[in-house]
C-alpha positions as CSV (number, residue, x, y, z in Angstrom):
1,M,71.1,72.7,-0.5
2,K,68.4,71.2,1.9
3,I,67.8,74.5,3.7
4,I,67.5,76.3,0.5
5,T,65.3,73.7,-1.0
6,S,62.8,73.7,2.0
7,T,63.0,77.3,1.4
8,I,61.7,77.7,-1.8
9,T,59.5,75.0,-1.0
10,I,57.8,76.8,1.3
11,L,57.7,80.2,-0.2
12,L,55.9,78.6,-3.1
13,V,53.3,77.0,-1.5
14,A,52.9,80.7,0.2
15,F,52.3,81.9,-3.2
16,C,50.0,79.6,-4.7
17,S,47.9,80.0,-1.2
18,L,47.5,84.0,-1.9
19,P,44.7,83.4,-4.6
20,A,43.1,81.5,-2.3
21,L,43.0,83.4,0.2
22,A,41.7,86.7,-2.2
23,A,39.6,84.6,-3.9
24,S,38.2,83.7,-0.5
25,P,36.2,87.0,1.0
26,L,36.3,87.3,4.9
27,R,32.2,86.5,6.0
28,V,30.8,87.9,8.4
29,F,27.5,87.5,10.7
30,V,25.5,90.7,12.1
31,G,24.0,89.0,14.2
32,D,21.8,91.7,17.6
33,M,21.7,95.3,16.8
34,N,20.2,96.5,20.6
35,A,18.0,99.7,20.4
36,V,18.1,102.2,23.3
37,G,15.6,105.0,23.8
38,V,13.5,104.6,20.1
39,Q,9.9,102.7,19.9
40,N,9.0,99.8,17.9
41,R,12.9,98.8,18.8
42,D,12.2,94.9,17.4
43,E,11.1,96.7,13.8
44,L,14.6,98.6,13.8
45,K,16.9,95.8,15.1
46,T,16.3,94.3,11.9
47,T,16.8,96.6,10.1
48,L,19.5,97.7,11.7
49,Q,21.0,94.0,10.7
50,T,19.6,94.9,7.4
51,L,21.4,98.4,6.8
52,L,24.7,96.9,7.7
53,A,24.9,93.5,6.5
54,S,23.9,95.1,2.9
55,R,26.9,97.9,3.1
56,L,29.3,95.2,4.6
57,N,28.6,93.5,1.8
58,S,32.1,93.6,-1.1
59,D,34.7,91.8,-2.7
60,S,36.5,91.5,0.8
61,I,33.7,90.9,2.9
62,T,30.2,88.6,2.2
63,A,27.6,89.0,4.6
64,V,26.4,85.1,5.5
65,S,23.0,84.8,7.2
66,S,23.8,82.6,10.6
67,A,26.9,82.6,12.4
68,T,27.7,78.9,12.4
69,E,28.3,79.7,8.7
70,A,31.1,83.1,10.0
71,D,34.6,83.8,10.0
72,A,33.3,86.8,12.6
73,I,30.6,87.9,14.1
74,L,29.1,91.5,14.5
75,T,26.7,93.3,17.3
76,G,25.9,96.8,18.2
77,T,23.8,99.2,19.9
78,Y,21.7,102.3,18.3
79,V,21.7,105.2,21.0
80,V,19.4,108.3,20.9
81,I,19.0,111.0,22.8
82,G,17.4,113.8,21.8
83,K,18.4,114.5,18.0
84,I,21.3,112.7,18.2
85,F,22.0,109.2,17.5
86,S,25.2,107.0,18.0
87,V,25.4,103.4,16.9
88,D,28.8,101.1,18.3
89,A,29.6,97.6,16.9
90,M,32.2,95.3,17.9
91,A,33.3,92.9,15.8
92,K,34.2,89.3,17.9
93,S,36.5,85.8,15.9
94,V,33.9,82.9,16.6
95,G,36.4,82.2,19.9
96,G,34.7,85.1,21.0
97,K,37.8,86.9,21.4
98,T,37.7,90.7,20.6
99,L,39.1,92.0,16.9
100,T,37.7,95.6,16.3
101,R,35.4,98.6,17.6
102,A,33.6,101.2,15.7
103,F,30.9,104.3,15.8
104,V,29.3,106.4,14.1
105,Q,26.4,109.7,15.1
106,G,24.0,111.6,13.6
107,E,22.1,114.6,14.3
108,S,18.8,113.0,13.1
109,Q,17.1,110.2,11.9
110,D,17.5,111.4,8.2
111,E,21.3,110.6,8.5
112,L,21.5,106.6,9.6
113,I,21.8,105.7,6.0
114,P,25.1,107.0,5.6
115,A,26.1,106.9,8.6
116,M,25.4,102.7,8.9
117,G,27.9,103.4,5.5
118,K,30.8,105.0,7.5
119,L,30.3,102.4,10.2
120,A,30.3,99.7,8.0
121,D,34.0,101.2,6.2
122,K,35.3,101.9,9.5
123,L,34.9,98.3,10.3
124,T,35.2,96.8,6.5
125,A,39.2,98.3,6.7
126,D,39.8,97.2,10.1
127,L,38.8,93.6,8.7
128,T,40.4,93.1,6.1
129,K,43.9,94.6,7.5
130,L,43.4,91.5,10.7
131,Y,41.9,88.9,7.5
132,T,44.8,89.5,5.4
133,S,47.5,89.6,8.1
134,G,46.1,86.0,9.0
135,Q,44.7,87.1,12.4
136,I,41.3,85.9,11.9
137,T,40.8,82.5,10.1
138,S,38.6,81.3,7.8
139,V,36.1,78.7,8.9
140,A,33.9,78.5,5.4
141,P,32.3,75.9,4.6
142,V,32.7,73.9,1.5
143,Y,30.3,74.5,-1.1
144,S,28.9,71.7,-3.2
145,N,29.0,72.7,-7.2
146,T,25.0,70.9,-7.1
147,P,22.0,73.7,-8.8
148,A,20.6,75.4,-6.2
149,T,16.9,74.4,-5.6
150,V,14.0,76.2,-4.3
151,V,10.0,74.6,-3.2
152,R,7.5,76.0,-6.1
153,P,4.4,75.7,-4.8
154,V,1.7,73.6,-7.5
155,I,-1.7,73.7,-7.1
156,T,-3.0,69.8,-8.7
157,T,-6.0,70.0,-10.8
158,K,-7.7,67.1,-9.7
159,S,-8.0,68.4,-5.9
160,D,-7.8,71.7,-3.6
161,I,-4.4,70.0,-1.6
162,I,-1.2,71.6,-2.6
163,K,2.0,70.0,-3.1
164,S,5.4,71.0,-3.5
165,E,8.0,70.2,-6.2
166,P,11.8,70.9,-6.9
167,V,12.6,73.5,-9.7
168,H,16.1,75.2,-10.3
169,A,15.7,78.3,-9.4
170,A,17.6,80.1,-11.9
171,R,13.7,80.5,-13.5
172,T,13.5,83.3,-16.2
173,E,9.4,83.6,-16.3
174,E,8.0,87.1,-16.2
175,F,5.0,85.7,-14.4
176,I,5.0,83.3,-11.6
177,K,1.4,81.0,-12.0
178,P,0.5,78.0,-10.1
179,K,1.8,75.4,-12.3
180,D,-1.8,74.3,-13.7
181,V,-2.1,78.1,-15.6
182,E,1.9,78.4,-15.4
183,Q,3.1,80.2,-18.7
184,T,6.2,80.2,-21.0
185,P,8.5,83.1,-20.8
186,A,6.1,86.3,-21.8
187,S,7.7,88.3,-24.6
188,G,8.7,92.3,-23.7
189,W,10.9,95.3,-24.0
190,Q,13.2,96.9,-21.9
191,S,14.6,101.0,-22.5
192,K,18.3,102.2,-22.5
193,R,19.6,104.3,-19.6
194,L,16.7,107.8,-19.5
195,A,18.3,110.7,-17.7
196,G,16.4,112.0,-14.6
197,A,14.9,109.6,-12.2
198,A,11.5,109.4,-12.7
199,N,8.8,108.9,-9.9
200,L,5.5,108.4,-12.4
201,I,4.7,107.2,-15.4
202,A,1.4,107.4,-18.1
203,T,0.9,106.5,-21.3
204,G,-1.3,108.3,-23.9
205,K,-2.3,107.7,-27.3
206,T,-1.2,104.8,-29.9
207,L,0.4,107.1,-33.4
208,A,0.2,106.6,-36.4
209,D,3.7,105.0,-36.5
210,G,2.5,103.1,-34.2
211,S,4.4,104.2,-31.4
212,R,3.3,105.6,-28.3
213,E,2.7,107.9,-26.0
214,V,4.8,107.4,-23.0
215,F,4.8,110.8,-20.0
216,L,7.3,110.2,-17.3
217,A,7.7,112.7,-14.4
218,E,10.6,113.1,-11.6
219,A,10.0,115.6,-8.4
220,R,10.3,118.6,-11.1
221,R,10.4,117.8,-14.4
222,L,8.0,116.9,-16.5
223,S,9.4,114.2,-19.8
224,Y,7.5,113.7,-23.0
225,Y,8.6,110.7,-25.0
226,H,7.6,108.6,-28.0
227,Q,8.0,104.7,-27.3
228,S,8.3,102.5,-30.2
229,D,11.9,100.4,-30.8
230,A,13.3,103.3,-28.4
231,M,12.3,105.9,-26.4
232,K,13.0,109.1,-28.6
233,L,12.4,112.3,-26.1
234,V,10.4,114.5,-27.7
235,A,9.6,118.0,-25.0
236,E,10.4,117.8,-21.5
237,T,9.9,121.6,-18.9
238,E,10.9,122.1,-15.1
239,F,9.3,123.7,-12.6
240,K,10.2,126.0,-9.5
241,N,11.8,124.8,-6.8
242,I,9.3,125.5,-5.1
243,E,7.1,122.9,-6.3
244,K,6.7,119.5,-5.7
245,I,4.6,116.4,-8.9
246,L,3.1,114.0,-6.7
247,S,1.0,112.5,-9.3
248,L,0.7,112.6,-13.1
249,D,-2.2,111.2,-15.2
250,V,-3.4,111.2,-18.6
251,M,-6.9,111.4,-19.8
252,E,-8.7,112.6,-22.7
253,G,-10.6,116.1,-22.4
254,S,-13.5,117.7,-23.3
255,D,-12.2,118.9,-26.2
256,G,-10.8,115.6,-27.6
257,Q,-7.0,116.3,-26.8
258,Q,-4.6,114.8,-24.1
259,D,-4.9,116.3,-20.8
260,I,-1.9,115.7,-19.1
261,Y,-3.0,116.5,-14.6
262,L,-0.2,116.7,-12.5
263,T,-0.8,116.8,-8.9
264,I,2.1,119.5,-7.3
265,I,2.7,121.3,-3.9
266,H,3.7,124.8,-4.1
267,G,5.4,124.8,-1.0
268,E,2.9,123.3,1.3
269,E,-0.1,124.4,-0.8
270,L,-2.0,121.8,-3.4
271,S,-2.0,123.4,-6.8
272,S,-2.0,121.9,-9.6
273,Q,-1.7,121.9,-12.8
274,V,-2.8,120.4,-16.4
275,W,-0.8,120.5,-19.4
276,Q,-0.9,119.4,-23.3
277,V,1.0,118.2,-26.0
278,K,0.5,120.9,-29.1
279,G,3.1,120.8,-31.8
280,G,5.8,118.3,-30.3
281,K,5.6,121.3,-27.5
282,L,4.1,120.6,-24.0
283,V,1.9,123.4,-22.4
284,R,0.3,124.5,-19.9
285,V,-3.4,124.8,-20.3
286,A,-4.6,125.5,-16.7
287,E,-3.4,126.1,-13.5
288,D,-3.4,126.6,-9.2
289,L,-6.4,123.7,-9.2
290,P,-6.5,122.8,-5.1
291,Y,-7.2,119.2,-5.5
292,Y,-5.1,115.9,-5.9
293,F,-6.2,114.2,-9.1
294,R,-5.9,110.2,-10.2
295,S,-7.5,108.8,-13.3
296,F,-8.5,104.9,-12.7
297,S,-11.3,102.8,-13.7
298,L,-13.3,102.4,-10.7
299,A,-14.4,99.0,-10.6
300,G,-13.2,97.9,-13.9
301,A,-15.5,100.3,-15.6
302,P,-14.3,102.5,-18.6
303,R,-11.3,105.1,-16.8
304,K,-12.0,108.7,-15.5
305,L,-10.8,111.2,-13.5
306,Y,-11.4,111.8,-9.7
307,A,-10.1,114.0,-7.5
308,Q,-10.0,114.4,-3.6
309,A,-9.7,118.2,-1.7
310,V,-7.2,119.4,0.7
311,G,-8.3,120.4,4.1
312,R,-6.8,122.9,6.9
313,D,-6.0,120.0,9.0
314,A,-6.2,117.2,6.6
315,D,-4.2,115.7,4.4
316,F,-6.5,114.3,2.5
317,Y,-10.2,115.5,2.9
318,G,-13.5,114.2,2.4
319,D,-14.9,112.1,-0.6
320,V,-13.0,111.4,-3.6
321,A,-15.4,112.1,-6.2
322,E,-15.6,112.3,-10.5
323,A,-13.9,115.3,-11.7
324,H,-14.5,117.3,-14.9
325,R,-13.0,119.9,-16.4
326,N,-14.0,123.6,-18.1
327,G,-11.1,126.3,-18.1
328,S,-9.5,126.5,-14.9
329,K,-13.0,125.3,-13.6
330,I,-13.6,121.6,-11.7
331,T,-16.9,120.5,-11.4
332,L,-17.1,117.3,-9.0
333,T,-20.6,114.8,-9.5
334,N,-20.7,111.3,-8.2
335,P,-18.8,111.2,-4.8
336,I,-17.4,108.2,-3.2
337,K,-17.2,107.4,0.6
338,M,-13.7,106.6,2.1
339,P,-13.8,104.0,4.9
340,R,-11.0,104.5,7.1
341,F,-7.5,104.6,5.5
342,G,-9.1,105.6,2.1
343,N,-7.5,108.3,0.0
344,I,-7.4,109.2,-4.0
345,F,-4.0,107.2,-4.5
346,G,-4.5,104.3,-2.7
347,F,-7.7,102.4,-3.1
348,N,-9.8,101.3,-5.1
349,Q,-13.0,99.6,-6.0
350,F,-14.0,95.6,-7.5
351,T,-17.1,93.1,-7.9
352,D,-17.5,89.5,-7.3
353,G,-19.8,87.7,-9.4
354,D,-23.0,88.6,-8.5
355,G,-22.1,92.0,-9.6
356,K,-21.5,92.8,-5.0
357,I,-19.4,96.1,-4.6
358,Y,-15.7,95.8,-2.5
359,T,-13.2,98.4,-1.6
360,V,-9.6,97.8,-1.2
361,V,-6.9,100.5,-0.2
362,I,-3.2,100.3,1.2
363,N,-3.4,100.9,4.7
364,P,-0.5,102.8,6.7
365,D,1.2,100.0,7.6
366,G,1.5,98.6,4.3
367,Y,-1.4,96.1,4.1
368,L,-4.6,95.5,1.7
369,V,-7.4,95.5,3.4
370,V,-10.8,95.1,1.8
371,Y,-13.8,96.3,2.4
372,D,-17.7,96.0,2.3
373,T,-20.3,97.9,1.1
374,E,-21.3,99.4,4.6
375,L,-17.0,100.4,4.8
376,K,-17.2,98.0,7.0
377,E,-13.3,95.2,7.2
378,L,-13.5,92.1,5.4
379,W,-10.1,91.2,5.1
380,R,-6.6,92.6,5.5
381,S,-3.4,91.0,3.6
382,N,-0.6,89.3,5.9
383,D,1.8,90.9,3.3
384,K,3.0,94.3,3.3
385,F,2.6,96.1,-0.6
386,G,2.6,99.5,-1.8
387,G,5.6,101.5,-0.6
388,S,7.0,104.6,-2.3
389,E,9.8,107.1,-1.9
390,L,7.6,109.9,-3.0
391,Y,6.9,112.3,-0.7
392,F,5.7,116.3,0.4
393,Q,5.8,117.5,4.2
394,K,3.1,119.6,5.8
395,E,4.7,121.5,9.1
396,D,3.8,120.1,11.9
397,L,4.3,122.3,15.4
398,V,1.7,120.5,17.4
399,N,3.4,117.3,17.5
400,V,6.8,118.3,17.1
401,R,7.8,117.4,21.0
402,V,6.8,113.7,19.7
403,T,7.9,113.5,16.3
404,N,11.1,115.7,17.1
405,D,10.3,117.2,13.3
406,K,8.2,120.0,12.9
407,F,7.4,118.6,9.2
408,R,4.2,116.4,8.8
409,W,6.2,114.2,5.8
410,I,3.5,112.1,3.6
411,F,3.9,109.0,1.3
412,M,2.4,108.9,-1.6
413,D,0.5,104.9,-2.2
414,Q,0.7,103.2,-5.5
415,R,-1.3,102.7,-7.2
416,I,-4.5,100.5,-7.1
417,Q,-5.7,99.3,-10.4
418,V,-8.8,97.0,-10.8
419,T,-9.3,95.2,-13.9
420,S,-12.0,95.1,-16.3
421,K,-12.4,90.8,-14.9
422,G,-12.0,92.0,-11.4
423,D,-8.7,91.1,-11.1
424,V,-6.4,93.5,-8.6
425,L,-3.3,94.9,-9.5
426,V,-1.0,96.3,-6.5
427,G,2.9,97.3,-6.9
428,K,5.0,96.2,-4.3
429,N,8.5,97.6,-3.3
430,D,11.1,95.5,-0.9
431,G,14.1,96.3,0.5
432,F,15.0,98.4,3.6
433,W,12.6,100.2,5.3
434,V,14.1,102.9,7.6
435,I,12.7,104.3,10.9
436,G,11.6,107.9,11.0
437,N,11.5,109.6,7.5
438,A,14.4,107.7,5.8
439,R,12.9,105.1,3.2
440,S,15.3,103.3,0.8
441,Y,13.5,100.3,-1.2
442,K,15.6,98.0,-3.8
443,K,13.4,95.5,-5.5
444,G,10.0,95.6,-6.7
445,A,6.9,93.3,-8.2
446,V,3.5,94.1,-9.7
447,Y,0.7,90.9,-7.7
448,C,-2.5,90.3,-9.4
449,F,-5.3,88.9,-7.3
450,S,-8.9,88.5,-7.4
451,W,-11.8,87.9,-5.0
452,N,-12.9,84.3,-4.1
453,G,-15.5,85.5,-1.3
454,S,-13.3,86.1,1.7
455,S,-10.1,86.8,0.6
456,L,-7.9,88.2,-2.4
457,D,-6.4,85.2,-3.8
458,E,-2.9,85.2,-5.5
459,K,-3.0,85.1,-9.5
460,W,0.4,86.1,-10.2
461,H,3.0,88.2,-10.2
462,T,6.0,89.5,-12.0
463,R,9.5,89.0,-11.3
464,E,11.2,91.5,-9.1
465,T,13.3,94.4,-10.4
466,Q,17.1,94.8,-9.1
467,N,15.9,98.2,-8.2
468,Y,12.9,100.2,-7.0
469,M,9.8,100.5,-9.2
470,P,8.4,104.1,-8.3
471,D,5.6,103.1,-10.5
472,Y,3.9,101.1,-12.6
473,Y,0.8,100.8,-15.2
474,F,-1.5,98.7,-17.1
475,D,-2.0,99.4,-19.8
476,E,-5.2,96.7,-20.6
477,A,-6.2,97.7,-23.9
478,R,-2.7,96.6,-24.7
479,N,-2.4,93.7,-22.7
480,E,0.7,95.5,-21.2
481,L,2.2,96.2,-18.3
482,L,4.8,99.3,-17.8
483,I,7.3,99.2,-15.2
484,L,9.2,101.7,-14.2
485,Q,12.8,101.6,-12.2
486,T,15.1,103.8,-10.8
487,V,18.5,102.8,-11.9
488,Q,20.3,106.3,-10.2
489,R,18.7,108.0,-7.4
490,P,19.0,111.9,-8.2
491,G,22.1,113.4,-5.6
492,I,23.1,117.3,-5.1
493,T,24.3,117.5,-8.9
494,T,23.1,114.4,-10.6
495,R,19.3,113.6,-12.1
496,G,19.9,110.3,-11.5
497,A,18.6,107.9,-13.9
498,A,15.4,105.7,-14.8
499,S,14.5,102.9,-17.0
500,L,11.5,100.8,-18.8
501,A,10.0,97.9,-18.7
502,I,7.4,96.7,-20.9
503,K,5.8,93.0,-20.1
504,K,3.3,91.6,-22.1
505,V,0.8,89.1,-20.2
506,E,-0.8,85.9,-21.6
């Protein structure tokens, strides 16, 4: 009888322990990822760690930030020979015992992201099996139920001393500001899921019923909406497979109509188009224009249309100039000299309190750079901004032996807007910055800066999105910020999906 009682007791204890085990996922730390045969090794190591850690996160495995809180530690090696790469990973217990090994291979850098997903799947299957069988012992620490706190800088009104105070991490404000100008939660509007992973956004006029015209562009589709309580699709048009939309802008034409300027790459040739809305339909009114187009407020002045040409050997050629259209003829006036790294998609100008003009650009490494009137660099940001997954390609056989790619990839910059008050707005995407030409971002925000005479000071930034932010637009007339998000990326058989958020800037 005692034996039976003991057996039942053991079974009950084991049974009661199962839910606790199931509720406690295996904690894995992704450690050193060595890189062999590649440039930018330090940056690549961080990228590989981030990729693998994010793909390991699941119901059964949690990636942790340090080895001291882990049940298992992963290390790996990334080797490139020619175009072929191999990623080998090994998992060990905290005591140093080898638990499992796995590897994946690929034929080009563009296969790196899916390859890391496959590697994570292999490791997850092996580690989960070992964990559930009791061959890996959990050393997870016990956490308090006390709400997490963070430290937020607070600028006092009596001095330049920056103090800190603890605040609860779960904040609801859309704009984070220093405390002396901190605002209450801003009002806003959020669309439902929109068909198509749009890359670009532009607004038109306000209609008689109070709704706003909104235009969204995917790689090969232009969509026209009326935005009020909901986004109502009015019309859309598709483009040829050989065409790709790189920018979308709306300007009032000389005839009083709203002109929709689409910068389009046709194969490898610049072949932009102009469309209008007529009778609720999208109608093309000009095509085969050899210019990049962008409309913005230069130094906070009234918004104008600008254009830049493309060169035989240069992606962006010559000055940016004001553009005026007459049918299919484009006239350029008032050219603007570009500083180093400047082009029509990643530059703007602002003025200081004395009316002095400065030029700001996003350089190829993602840093904000400010130049004076002589185009001499004055200041460079410590943080990176911009970040876009939208690109076009050009054949580049001259450098193929260096890049191992017969094409050159040109990524589009996030727009820089300048308000009538001289504030500088710029987007910032974060997430995964992958080697080569593979980019994948997972969150974004819009930052507002002002010039203090020597550098750009942050005034506010929006709360980070939970998705990639391909584009944004500040409607200064309404004091509203339109933020476009990718909620599902396009695939072979799907267009993906987007959403639009509108935030009131108080």
